[in-house]
N, CA, C, O and the ligand as a Tripos MOL2 file, in Angstrom:
@<TRIPOS>MOLECULE
protein
  285   283    72     0     0
PROTEIN
NO_CHARGES

@<TRIPOS>ATOM
      1 N          64.8850   63.4270   84.8390 N.3       1 MET1
      2 CA         65.9510   64.3500   85.2870 C.3       1 MET1
      3 C          65.5730   64.9600   86.6250 C.2       1 MET1
      4 O          64.4120   65.2620   86.9010 O.2       1 MET1
      5 N          66.5470   65.1190   87.3990 N.am      2 GLU2
      6 CA         66.3150   65.6520   88.7270 C.3       2 GLU2
      7 C          66.9960   67.0110   88.8560 C.2       2 GLU2
      8 O          68.2100   67.1270   88.6870 O.2       2 GLU2
      9 N          66.2210   68.0120   89.1510 N.am      3 SER3
     10 CA         66.8190   69.3310   89.3240 C.3       3 SER3
     11 C          67.2510   69.5050   90.7690 C.2       3 SER3
     12 O          66.4460   69.4160   91.6960 O.2       3 SER3
     13 N          68.4890   69.7470   90.9300 N.am      4 VAL4
     14 CA         69.0300   69.8760   92.2810 C.3       4 VAL4
     15 C          68.9250   71.3210   92.7340 C.2       4 VAL4
     16 O          69.5980   72.2060   92.2070 O.2       4 VAL4
     17 N          68.0870   71.5350   93.7010 N.am      5 LYS5
     18 CA         67.9820   72.8840   94.2530 C.3       5 LYS5
     19 C          68.8480   72.9720   95.4980 C.2       5 LYS5
     20 O          68.8740   72.0630   96.3280 O.2       5 LYS5
     21 N          69.5400   74.0640   95.6060 N.am      6 PRO6
     22 CA         70.3170   74.2450   96.8320 C.3       6 PRO6
     23 C          69.3760   74.3680   98.0150 C.2       6 PRO6
     24 O          68.3380   75.0260   97.9510 O.2       6 PRO6
     25 N          69.7610   73.7360   99.0620 N.am      7 GLU7
     26 CA         68.9280   73.7840  100.2460 C.3       7 GLU7
     27 C          69.1130   75.1240  100.9460 C.2       7 GLU7
     28 O          70.2270   75.5090  101.2990 O.2       7 GLU7
     29 N          68.0150   75.8170  101.1360 N.am      8 LEU8
     30 CA         68.1120   77.1460  101.7470 C.3       8 LEU8
     31 C          67.9330   77.0450  103.2470 C.2       8 LEU8
     32 O          67.1210   76.2740  103.7590 O.2       8 LEU8
     33 N          68.7090   77.8390  103.9160 N.am      9 SER9
     34 CA         68.5440   77.9020  105.3590 C.3       9 SER9
     35 C          68.5560   79.3610  105.7940 C.2       9 SER9
     36 O          69.2650   80.1790  105.2080 O.2       9 SER9
     37 N          67.7910   79.6840  106.7980 N.am     10 PRO10
     38 CA         67.7690   81.0660  107.2890 C.3      10 PRO10
     39 C          69.0860   81.4200  107.9470 C.2      10 PRO10
     40 O          69.5610   80.7200  108.8420 O.2      10 PRO10
     41 N          69.6660   82.5120  107.4920 N.am     11 VAL11
     42 CA         70.9690   82.9480  108.0020 C.3      11 VAL11
     43 C          70.8120   84.3330  108.6040 C.2      11 VAL11
     44 O          70.2470   85.2220  107.9670 O.2      11 VAL11
     45 N          71.3000   84.5280  109.8100 N.am     12 PRO12
     46 CA         71.2540   85.8700  110.4020 C.3      12 PRO12
     47 C          72.1960   86.8120  109.6650 C.2      12 PRO12
     48 O          73.3620   86.4870  109.4380 O.2      12 PRO12
     49 N          71.6960   87.9480  109.3050 N.am     13 ILE13
     50 CA         72.4980   88.9140  108.5500 C.3      13 ILE13
     51 C          72.3390   90.3070  109.1530 C.2      13 ILE13
     52 O          71.4750   90.5550  109.9940 O.2      13 ILE13
     53 N          73.1920   91.1870  108.6970 N.am     14 TRP14
     54 CA         73.0170   92.6120  108.9130 C.3      14 TRP14
     55 C          72.7110   93.2270  107.5610 C.2      14 TRP14
     56 O          73.3770   92.9330  106.5690 O.2      14 TRP14
     57 N          71.7090   94.0760  107.5270 N.am     15 ARG15
     58 CA         71.4650   94.7830  106.2730 C.3      15 ARG15
     59 C          71.3420   96.2740  106.5350 C.2      15 ARG15
     60 O          70.9980   96.7220  107.6280 O.2      15 ARG15
     61 N          71.6400   97.0190  105.4780 N.am     16 CYS16
     62 CA         71.6750   98.4620  105.6140 C.3      16 CYS16
     63 C          70.2830   99.0190  105.8780 C.2      16 CYS16
     64 O          69.2890   98.5480  105.3250 O.2      16 CYS16
     65 N          70.2400  100.0090  106.7130 N.am     17 ARG17
     66 CA         68.9560  100.6280  107.0360 C.3      17 ARG17
     67 C          68.3910  101.4220  105.8660 C.2      17 ARG17
     68 O          67.1800  101.6080  105.7410 O.2      17 ARG17
     69 N          69.2790  101.8740  105.0330 N.am     18 ASN18
     70 CA         68.8570  102.6560  103.8850 C.3      18 ASN18
     71 C          68.1570  101.7470  102.8760 C.2      18 ASN18
     72 O          68.7540  100.7960  102.3710 O.2      18 ASN18
     73 N          66.9160  102.0360  102.5920 N.am     19 ALA19
     74 CA         66.1290  101.1720  101.7140 C.3      19 ALA19
     75 C          66.6960  101.1310  100.2980 C.2      19 ALA19
     76 O          66.4820  100.1700   99.5590 O.2      19 ALA19
     77 N          67.4180  102.1800   99.9320 N.am     20 GLU20
     78 CA         67.9680  102.2300   98.5800 C.3      20 GLU20
     79 C          69.3230  101.5520   98.4920 C.2      20 GLU20
     80 O          69.8740  101.3680   97.4070 O.2      20 GLU20
     81 N          69.8370  101.1920   99.6210 N.am     21 CYS21
     82 CA         71.1420  100.5570   99.6700 C.3      21 CYS21
     83 C          70.9410   99.0590   99.8980 C.2      21 CYS21
     84 O          70.2830   98.6480  100.8540 O.2      21 CYS21
     85 N          71.4980   98.2790   99.0350 N.am     22 LYS22
     86 CA         71.2160   96.8400   99.0710 C.3      22 LYS22
     87 C          72.2570   96.0480   99.8450 C.2      22 LYS22
     88 O          72.2840   94.8190   99.8010 O.2      22 LYS22
     89 N          73.1020   96.7650  100.5470 N.am     23 VAL23
     90 CA         74.2100   96.0830  101.2080 C.3      23 VAL23
     91 C          73.7210   95.2120  102.3560 C.2      23 VAL23
     92 O          72.8700   95.6160  103.1480 O.2      23 VAL23
     93 N          74.2640   94.0390  102.4230 N.am     24 TRP24
     94 CA         74.0390   93.1760  103.5810 C.3      24 TRP24
     95 C          75.2470   92.2700  103.7610 C.2      24 TRP24
     96 O          75.9730   91.9790  102.8100 O.2      24 TRP24
     97 N          75.4460   91.8370  104.9800 N.am     25 VAL25
     98 CA         76.5590   90.9250  105.2700 C.3      25 VAL25
     99 C          76.0710   89.8360  106.2220 C.2      25 VAL25
    100 O          75.1650   90.0500  107.0270 O.2      25 VAL25
    101 N          76.6720   88.7090  106.1140 N.am     26 ARG26
    102 CA         76.3770   87.6660  107.0790 C.3      26 ARG26
    103 C          76.8000   88.1200  108.4590 C.2      26 ARG26
    104 O          77.8410   88.7510  108.6360 O.2      26 ARG26
    105 N          75.9810   87.7890  109.4200 N.am     27 GLU27
    106 CA         76.3040   88.1950  110.7810 C.3      27 GLU27
    107 C          77.6650   87.6500  111.1960 C.2      27 GLU27
    108 O          78.4340   88.3270  111.8780 O.2      27 GLU27
    109 N          77.9530   86.4220  110.7780 N.am     28 GLU28
    110 CA         79.2200   85.8040  111.1800 C.3      28 GLU28
    111 C          80.4230   86.4680  110.5280 C.2      28 GLU28
    112 O          81.5560   86.3010  110.9810 O.2      28 GLU28
    113 N          80.1710   87.2300  109.4500 N.am     29 LEU29
    114 CA         81.2660   87.9100  108.7660 C.3      29 LEU29
    115 C          81.3470   89.3800  109.1360 C.2      29 LEU29
    116 O          82.2470   90.0910  108.6880 O.2      29 LEU29
    117 N          80.4230   89.8250  109.9400 N.am     30 ALA30
    118 CA         80.4290   91.2240  110.3320 C.3      30 ALA30
    119 C          81.6470   91.5100  111.1990 C.2      30 ALA30
    120 O          82.0710   90.6820  112.0050 O.2      30 ALA30
    121 N          82.1970   92.7080  111.0110 N.am     31 SER31
    122 CA         83.4350   93.0350  111.6860 C.3      31 SER31
    123 C          83.2230   93.3750  113.1600 C.2      31 SER31
    124 O          84.1530   93.3090  113.9630 O.2      31 SER31
    125 N          82.0070   93.7350  113.4970 N.am     32 SER32
    126 CA         81.7540   94.0610  114.8850 C.3      32 SER32
    127 C          80.3270   93.6830  115.2550 C.2      32 SER32
    128 O          79.5610   93.1970  114.4220 O.2      32 SER32
    129 N          79.9930   93.9100  116.4890 N.am     33 ALA33
    130 CA         78.6630   93.5410  116.9520 C.3      33 ALA33
    131 C          77.5920   94.4720  116.4000 C.2      33 ALA33
    132 O          76.4130   94.1200  116.3500 O.2      33 ALA33
    133 N          78.0140   95.6610  115.9860 N.am     34 SER34
    134 CA         77.0630   96.5820  115.3680 C.3      34 SER34
    135 C          77.7550   97.2680  114.1920 C.2      34 SER34
    136 O          78.1850   98.4170  114.2930 O.2      34 SER34
    137 N          77.8550   96.5490  113.0840 N.am     35 PRO35
    138 CA         78.6100   97.0520  111.9350 C.3      35 PRO35
    139 C          77.9220   98.2290  111.2670 C.2      35 PRO35
    140 O          76.7180   98.4370  111.4210 O.2      35 PRO35
    141 N          78.6990   98.9860  110.5330 N.am     36 GLU36
    142 CA         78.1160  100.0560  109.7350 C.3      36 GLU36
    143 C          78.2540   99.6900  108.2700 C.2      36 GLU36
    144 O          79.1260   98.9110  107.8850 O.2      36 GLU36
    145 N          77.3980  100.2540  107.4790 N.am     37 CYS37
    146 CA         77.3770   99.9360  106.0630 C.3      37 CYS37
    147 C          78.6610  100.4000  105.3870 C.2      37 CYS37
    148 O          79.0440  101.5630  105.5110 O.2      37 CYS37
    149 N          79.3260   99.4960  104.6740 N.am     38 PRO38
    150 CA         80.5600   99.8820  103.9870 C.3      38 PRO38
    151 C          80.3200  100.8320  102.8180 C.2      38 PRO38
    152 O          81.2450  101.4980  102.3540 O.2      38 PRO38
    153 N          79.0890  100.8930  102.3500 N.am     39 MET39
    154 CA         78.7950  101.7430  101.2020 C.3      39 MET39
    155 C          78.4010  103.1530  101.6200 C.2      39 MET39
    156 O          78.9790  104.1330  101.1490 O.2      39 MET39
    157 N          77.4260  103.2500  102.4960 N.am     40 CYS40
    158 CA         76.9130  104.5860  102.8260 C.3      40 CYS40
    159 C          77.2080  104.9680  104.2710 C.2      40 CYS40
    160 O          76.8090  106.0360  104.7370 O.2      40 CYS40
    161 N          77.9100  104.0850  104.9720 N.am     41 LYS41
    162 CA         78.3080  104.3590  106.3570 C.3      41 LYS41
    163 C          77.1250  104.5470  107.2940 C.2      41 LYS41
    164 O          77.2490  105.1290  108.3720 O.2      41 LYS41
    165 N          75.9960  104.0520  106.8670 N.am     42 GLY42
    166 CA         74.8220  104.1430  107.7130 C.3      42 GLY42
    167 C          74.7570  102.9840  108.6810 C.2      42 GLY42
    168 O          75.5900  102.0780  108.6420 O.2      42 GLY42
    169 N          73.7840  103.0180  109.5300 N.am     43 GLY43
    170 CA         73.6010  101.9320  110.4810 C.3      43 GLY43
    171 C          73.0310  100.7010  109.7950 C.2      43 GLY43
    172 O          72.4400  100.7840  108.7180 O.2      43 GLY43
    173 N          73.2190   99.5790  110.4320 N.am     44 MET44
    174 CA         72.6800   98.3430  109.8740 C.3      44 MET44
    175 C          71.7510   97.6990  110.8840 C.2      44 MET44
    176 O          71.9070   97.8530  112.0950 O.2      44 MET44
    177 N          70.7960   96.9840  110.3600 N.am     45 VAL45
    178 CA         69.8410   96.3160  111.2270 C.3      45 VAL45
    179 C          69.9170   94.8130  110.9850 C.2      45 VAL45
    180 O          70.2650   94.3470  109.9000 O.2      45 VAL45
    181 N          69.5850   94.0910  112.0170 N.am     46 ARG46
    182 CA         69.6040   92.6420  111.8960 C.3      46 ARG46
    183 C          68.4440   92.1570  111.0640 C.2      46 ARG46
    184 O          67.3620   92.7440  111.0510 O.2      46 ARG46
    185 N          68.6990   91.0830  110.3820 N.am     47 GLY47
    186 CA         67.6470   90.4850  109.5900 C.3      47 GLY47
    187 C          67.9630   89.0330  109.3360 C.2      47 GLY47
    188 O          68.9510   88.4810  109.8210 O.2      47 GLY47
    189 N          67.0870   88.4390  108.5600 N.am     48 ILE48
    190 CA         67.2700   87.0360  108.1940 C.3      48 ILE48
    191 C          67.2170   86.9310  106.6810 C.2      48 ILE48
    192 O          66.3580   87.5260  106.0310 O.2      48 ILE48
    193 N          68.1300   86.1800  106.1450 N.am     49 LYS49
    194 CA         68.1280   85.9540  104.7170 C.3      49 LYS49
    195 C          68.2180   84.4560  104.4760 C.2      49 LYS49
    196 O          68.9390   83.7390  105.1690 O.2      49 LYS49
    197 N          67.4820   84.0070  103.4950 N.am     50 HIS50
    198 CA         67.5390   82.5860  103.1820 C.3      50 HIS50
    199 C          68.5920   82.3450  102.1130 C.2      50 HIS50
    200 O          68.4680   82.7980  100.9750 O.2      50 HIS50
    201 N          69.6140   81.6340  102.5010 N.am     51 LEU51
    202 CA         70.7540   81.4090  101.6270 C.3      51 LEU51
    203 C          71.0160   79.9210  101.4880 C.2      51 LEU51
    204 O          70.6690   79.1270  102.3630 O.2      51 LEU51
    205 N          71.6370   79.5550  100.3700 N.am     52 PRO52
    206 CA         72.0450   78.1590  100.2290 C.3      52 PRO52
    207 C          73.0310   77.7940  101.3250 C.2      52 PRO52
    208 O          73.8880   78.5890  101.7110 O.2      52 PRO52
    209 N          72.8900   76.6010  101.8020 N.am     53 LYS53
    210 CA         73.7970   76.1740  102.8570 C.3      53 LYS53
    211 C          75.2130   76.0940  102.3360 C.2      53 LYS53
    212 O          75.4580   75.6880  101.2000 O.2      53 LYS53
    213 N          76.1260   76.4860  103.1800 N.am     54 LEU54
    214 CA         77.5270   76.3580  102.8210 C.3      54 LEU54
    215 C          77.9070   74.8850  102.8690 C.2      54 LEU54
    216 O          77.6140   74.1680  103.8260 O.2      54 LEU54
    217 N          78.5540   74.4770  101.8250 N.am     55 ILE55
    218 CA         78.9690   73.0870  101.7800 C.3      55 ILE55
    219 C          80.4370   72.9890  102.1630 C.2      55 ILE55
    220 O          81.3150   73.5530  101.5100 O.2      55 ILE55
    221 N          80.6650   72.2720  103.2150 N.am     56 LYS56
    222 CA         82.0450   72.1130  103.6560 C.3      56 LYS56
    223 C          82.6550   70.9160  102.9510 C.2      56 LYS56
    224 O          82.0310   69.8700  102.7650 O.2      56 LYS56
    225 N          83.8810   71.1210  102.5770 N.am     57 LYS57
    226 CA         84.5050   70.0950  101.7460 C.3      57 LYS57
    227 C          84.8740   68.8530  102.5280 C.2      57 LYS57
    228 O          84.8040   67.7360  102.0160 O.2      57 LYS57
    229 N          85.2580   69.0530  103.7400 N.am     58 HIS58
    230 CA         85.6060   67.8760  104.5330 C.3      58 HIS58
    231 C          84.6080   67.7210  105.6760 C.2      58 HIS58
    232 O          84.1740   68.6900  106.3000 O.2      58 HIS58
    233 N          84.2820   66.5130  105.9100 N.am     59 LYS59
    234 CA         83.3330   66.2600  106.9840 C.3      59 LYS59
    235 C          84.0610   66.2570  108.3160 C.2      59 LYS59
    236 O          85.1140   65.6400  108.4770 O.2      59 LYS59
    237 N          83.4780   66.9500  109.2460 N.am     60 SER60
    238 CA         84.0520   66.9320  110.5760 C.3      60 SER60
    239 C          82.9380   66.7100  111.5890 C.2      60 SER60
    240 O          82.3380   67.6600  112.0910 O.2      60 SER60
    241 N          82.6810   65.4790  111.8710 N.am     61 PRO61
    242 CA         81.6490   65.1930  112.8560 C.3      61 PRO61
    243 C          82.0420   65.7690  114.2070 C.2      61 PRO61
    244 O          83.0250   65.3570  114.8240 O.2      61 PRO61
    245 N          81.2680   66.7060  114.6310 N.am     62 ARG62
    246 CA         81.6100   67.3920  115.8650 C.3      62 ARG62
    247 C          80.3980   67.4440  116.7650 C.2      62 ARG62
    248 O          79.2760   67.6740  116.3140 O.2      62 ARG62
    249 N          80.6300   67.2360  117.9920 N.am     63 LYS63
    250 CA         79.5360   67.3620  118.9450 C.3      63 LYS63
    251 C          79.4090   68.8180  119.3530 C.2      63 LYS63
    252 O          80.3940   69.4660  119.7080 O.2      63 LYS63
    253 N          78.2120   69.3120  119.3000 N.am     64 SER64
    254 CA         78.0230   70.7300  119.5920 C.3      64 SER64
    255 C          78.3930   71.0610  121.0360 C.2      64 SER64
    256 O          78.6990   72.2100  121.3570 O.2      64 SER64
    257 N          78.3650   70.0830  121.8760 N.am     65 LYS65
    258 CA         78.6870   70.3510  123.2780 C.3      65 LYS65
    259 C          80.1550   70.7290  123.4620 C.2      65 LYS65
    260 O          80.5190   71.4170  124.4150 O.2      65 LYS65
    261 N          80.9820   70.2680  122.5370 N.am     66 ASP66
    262 CA         82.4100   70.4920  122.6990 C.3      66 ASP66
    263 C          82.7980   71.9540  122.5290 C.2      66 ASP66
    264 O          83.8140   72.3980  123.0630 O.2      66 ASP66
    265 N          81.9940   72.6960  121.7920 N.am     67 GLU67
    266 CA         82.3840   74.0580  121.4750 C.3      67 GLU67
    267 C          82.5180   74.9340  122.7140 C.2      67 GLU67
    268 O          83.4180   75.7700  122.7960 O.2      67 GLU67
    269 N          81.6510   74.7460  123.6470 N.am     68 ALA68
    270 CA         81.6520   75.6120  124.8140 C.3      68 ALA68
    271 C          82.8720   75.3600  125.6900 C.2      68 ALA68
    272 O          83.3660   76.2730  126.3530 O.2      68 ALA68
    273 N          83.3470   74.1470  125.6920 N.am     69 SER69
    274 CA         84.4400   73.8170  126.5980 C.3      69 SER69
    275 C          85.7860   73.7750  125.8900 C.2      69 SER69
    276 O          86.7860   73.3360  126.4600 O.2      69 SER69
    277 N          85.8030   74.2400  124.6280 N.am     70 ALA70
    278 CA         87.0460   74.1600  123.8630 C.3      70 ALA70
    279 C          88.1180   75.0660  124.4370 C.2      70 ALA70
    280 O          89.3060   74.7600  124.3260 O.2      70 ALA70
    281 N          87.7320   76.1520  125.0350 N.am     71 TRP71
    282 CA         88.7100   77.0800  125.5910 C.3      71 TRP71
    283 C          88.6750   77.0040  127.1030 C.2      71 TRP71
    284 O          89.4260   77.7110  127.7740 O.2      71 TRP71
    285 ZN         74.2210  101.3430  103.0130 Zn       72 ZN72
@<TRIPOS>BOND
     1     1     2 1
     2     2     3 1
     3     3     4 2
     4     3     5 am
     5     5     6 1
     6     6     7 1
     7     7     8 2
     8     7     9 am
     9     9    10 1
    10    10    11 1
    11    11    12 2
    12    11    13 am
    13    13    14 1
    14    14    15 1
    15    15    16 2
    16    15    17 am
    17    17    18 1
    18    18    19 1
    19    19    20 2
    20    19    21 am
    21    21    22 1
    22    22    23 1
    23    23    24 2
    24    23    25 am
    25    25    26 1
    26    26    27 1
    27    27    28 2
    28    27    29 am
    29    29    30 1
    30    30    31 1
    31    31    32 2
    32    31    33 am
    33    33    34 1
    34    34    35 1
    35    35    36 2
    36    35    37 am
    37    37    38 1
    38    38    39 1
    39    39    40 2
    40    39    41 am
    41    41    42 1
    42    42    43 1
    43    43    44 2
    44    43    45 am
    45    45    46 1
    46    46    47 1
    47    47    48 2
    48    47    49 am
    49    49    50 1
    50    50    51 1
    51    51    52 2
    52    51    53 am
    53    53    54 1
    54    54    55 1
    55    55    56 2
    56    55    57 am
    57    57    58 1
    58    58    59 1
    59    59    60 2
    60    59    61 am
    61    61    62 1
    62    62    63 1
    63    63    64 2
    64    63    65 am
    65    65    66 1
    66    66    67 1
    67    67    68 2
    68    67    69 am
    69    69    70 1
    70    70    71 1
    71    71    72 2
    72    71    73 am
    73    73    74 1
    74    74    75 1
    75    75    76 2
    76    75    77 am
    77    77    78 1
    78    78    79 1
    79    79    80 2
    80    79    81 am
    81    81    82 1
    82    82    83 1
    83    83    84 2
    84    83    85 am
    85    85    86 1
    86    86    87 1
    87    87    88 2
    88    87    89 am
    89    89    90 1
    90    90    91 1
    91    91    92 2
    92    91    93 am
    93    93    94 1
    94    94    95 1
    95    95    96 2
    96    95    97 am
    97    97    98 1
    98    98    99 1
    99    99   100 2
   100    99   101 am
   101   101   102 1
   102   102   103 1
   103   103   104 2
   104   103   105 am
   105   105   106 1
   106   106   107 1
   107   107   108 2
   108   107   109 am
   109   109   110 1
   110   110   111 1
   111   111   112 2
   112   111   113 am
   113   113   114 1
   114   114   115 1
   115   115   116 2
   116   115   117 am
   117   117   118 1
   118   118   119 1
   119   119   120 2
   120   119   121 am
   121   121   122 1
   122   122   123 1
   123   123   124 2
   124   123   125 am
   125   125   126 1
   126   126   127 1
   127   127   128 2
   128   127   129 am
   129   129   130 1
   130   130   131 1
   131   131   132 2
   132   131   133 am
   133   133   134 1
   134   134   135 1
   135   135   136 2
   136   135   137 am
   137   137   138 1
   138   138   139 1
   139   139   140 2
   140   139   141 am
   141   141   142 1
   142   142   143 1
   143   143   144 2
   144   143   145 am
   145   145   146 1
   146   146   147 1
   147   147   148 2
   148   147   149 am
   149   149   150 1
   150   150   151 1
   151   151   152 2
   152   151   153 am
   153   153   154 1
   154   154   155 1
   155   155   156 2
   156   155   157 am
   157   157   158 1
   158   158   159 1
   159   159   160 2
   160   159   161 am
   161   161   162 1
   162   162   163 1
   163   163   164 2
   164   163   165 am
   165   165   166 1
   166   166   167 1
   167   167   168 2
   168   167   169 am
   169   169   170 1
   170   170   171 1
   171   171   172 2
   172   171   173 am
   173   173   174 1
   174   174   175 1
   175   175   176 2
   176   175   177 am
   177   177   178 1
   178   178   179 1
   179   179   180 2
   180   179   181 am
   181   181   182 1
   182   182   183 1
   183   183   184 2
   184   183   185 am
   185   185   186 1
   186   186   187 1
   187   187   188 2
   188   187   189 am
   189   189   190 1
   190   190   191 1
   191   191   192 2
   192   191   193 am
   193   193   194 1
   194   194   195 1
   195   195   196 2
   196   195   197 am
   197   197   198 1
   198   198   199 1
   199   199   200 2
   200   199   201 am
   201   201   202 1
   202   202   203 1
   203   203   204 2
   204   203   205 am
   205   205   206 1
   206   206   207 1
   207   207   208 2
   208   207   209 am
   209   209   210 1
   210   210   211 1
   211   211   212 2
   212   211   213 am
   213   213   214 1
   214   214   215 1
   215   215   216 2
   216   215   217 am
   217   217   218 1
   218   218   219 1
   219   219   220 2
   220   219   221 am
   221   221   222 1
   222   222   223 1
   223   223   224 2
   224   223   225 am
   225   225   226 1
   226   226   227 1
   227   227   228 2
   228   227   229 am
   229   229   230 1
   230   230   231 1
   231   231   232 2
   232   231   233 am
   233   233   234 1
   234   234   235 1
   235   235   236 2
   236   235   237 am
   237   237   238 1
   238   238   239 1
   239   239   240 2
   240   239   241 am
   241   241   242 1
   242   242   243 1
   243   243   244 2
   244   243   245 am
   245   245   246 1
   246   246   247 1
   247   247   248 2
   248   247   249 am
   249   249   250 1
   250   250   251 1
   251   251   252 2
   252   251   253 am
   253   253   254 1
   254   254   255 1
   255   255   256 2
   256   255   257 am
   257   257   258 1
   258   258   259 1
   259   259   260 2
   260   259   261 am
   261   261   262 1
   262   262   263 1
   263   263   264 2
   264   263   265 am
   265   265   266 1
   266   266   267 1
   267   267   268 2
   268   267   269 am
   269   269   270 1
   270   270   271 1
   271   271   272 2
   272   271   273 am
   273   273   274 1
   274   274   275 1
   275   275   276 2
   276   275   277 am
   277   277   278 1
   278   278   279 1
   279   279   280 2
   280   279   281 am
   281   281   282 1
   282   282   283 1
   283   283   284 2
@<TRIPOS>SUBSTRUCTURE
     1 MET1         2 RESIDUE 1 A MET
     2 GLU2         6 RESIDUE 1 A GLU
     3 SER3        10 RESIDUE 1 A SER
     4 VAL4        14 RESIDUE 1 A VAL
     5 LYS5        18 RESIDUE 1 A LYS
     6 PRO6        22 RESIDUE 1 A PRO
     7 GLU7        26 RESIDUE 1 A GLU
     8 LEU8        30 RESIDUE 1 A LEU
     9 SER9        34 RESIDUE 1 A SER
    10 PRO10       38 RESIDUE 1 A PRO
    11 VAL11       42 RESIDUE 1 A VAL
    12 PRO12       46 RESIDUE 1 A PRO
    13 ILE13       50 RESIDUE 1 A ILE
    14 TRP14       54 RESIDUE 1 A TRP
    15 ARG15       58 RESIDUE 1 A ARG
    16 CYS16       62 RESIDUE 1 A CYS
    17 ARG17       66 RESIDUE 1 A ARG
    18 ASN18       70 RESIDUE 1 A ASN
    19 ALA19       74 RESIDUE 1 A ALA
    20 GLU20       78 RESIDUE 1 A GLU
    21 CYS21       82 RESIDUE 1 A CYS
    22 LYS22       86 RESIDUE 1 A LYS
    23 VAL23       90 RESIDUE 1 A VAL
    24 TRP24       94 RESIDUE 1 A TRP
    25 VAL25       98 RESIDUE 1 A VAL
    26 ARG26      102 RESIDUE 1 A ARG
    27 GLU27      106 RESIDUE 1 A GLU
    28 GLU28      110 RESIDUE 1 A GLU
    29 LEU29      114 RESIDUE 1 A LEU
    30 ALA30      118 RESIDUE 1 A ALA
    31 SER31      122 RESIDUE 1 A SER
    32 SER32      126 RESIDUE 1 A SER
    33 ALA33      130 RESIDUE 1 A ALA
    34 SER34      134 RESIDUE 1 A SER
    35 PRO35      138 RESIDUE 1 A PRO
    36 GLU36      142 RESIDUE 1 A GLU
    37 CYS37      146 RESIDUE 1 A CYS
    38 PRO38      150 RESIDUE 1 A PRO
    39 MET39      154 RESIDUE 1 A MET
    40 CYS40      158 RESIDUE 1 A CYS
    41 LYS41      162 RESIDUE 1 A LYS
    42 GLY42      166 RESIDUE 1 A GLY
    43 GLY43      170 RESIDUE 1 A GLY
    44 MET44      174 RESIDUE 1 A MET
    45 VAL45      178 RESIDUE 1 A VAL
    46 ARG46      182 RESIDUE 1 A ARG
    47 GLY47      186 RESIDUE 1 A GLY
    48 ILE48      190 RESIDUE 1 A ILE
    49 LYS49      194 RESIDUE 1 A LYS
    50 HIS50      198 RESIDUE 1 A HIS
    51 LEU51      202 RESIDUE 1 A LEU
    52 PRO52      206 RESIDUE 1 A PRO
    53 LYS53      210 RESIDUE 1 A LYS
    54 LEU54      214 RESIDUE 1 A LEU
    55 ILE55      218 RESIDUE 1 A ILE
    56 LYS56      222 RESIDUE 1 A LYS
    57 LYS57      226 RESIDUE 1 A LYS
    58 HIS58      230 RESIDUE 1 A HIS
    59 LYS59      234 RESIDUE 1 A LYS
    60 SER60      238 RESIDUE 1 A SER
    61 PRO61      242 RESIDUE 1 A PRO
    62 ARG62      246 RESIDUE 1 A ARG
    63 LYS63      250 RESIDUE 1 A LYS
    64 SER64      254 RESIDUE 1 A SER
    65 LYS65      258 RESIDUE 1 A LYS
    66 ASP66      262 RESIDUE 1 A ASP
    67 GLU67      266 RESIDUE 1 A GLU
    68 ALA68      270 RESIDUE 1 A ALA
    69 SER69      274 RESIDUE 1 A SER
    70 ALA70      278 RESIDUE 1 A ALA
    71 TRP71      282 RESIDUE 1 A TRP
    72 ZN72       285 GROUP 0 **** ****
């Protein structure tokens, strides 16, 4: 039997400065460049969290170079 472990990748996140507050959000989901904690309204600091990779349902082979010139 093969146990399938989700592949973890380091993801940039924001986490609450308050050590007792466990709130964190993905940087890409943060509402602003310097978000505040939705729970305690405190400041948030950047960090890294290891999360399972998001699996996209459809494959879209894309060249990374295209992103810069898309607009
Ligand atoms: Zn907080």
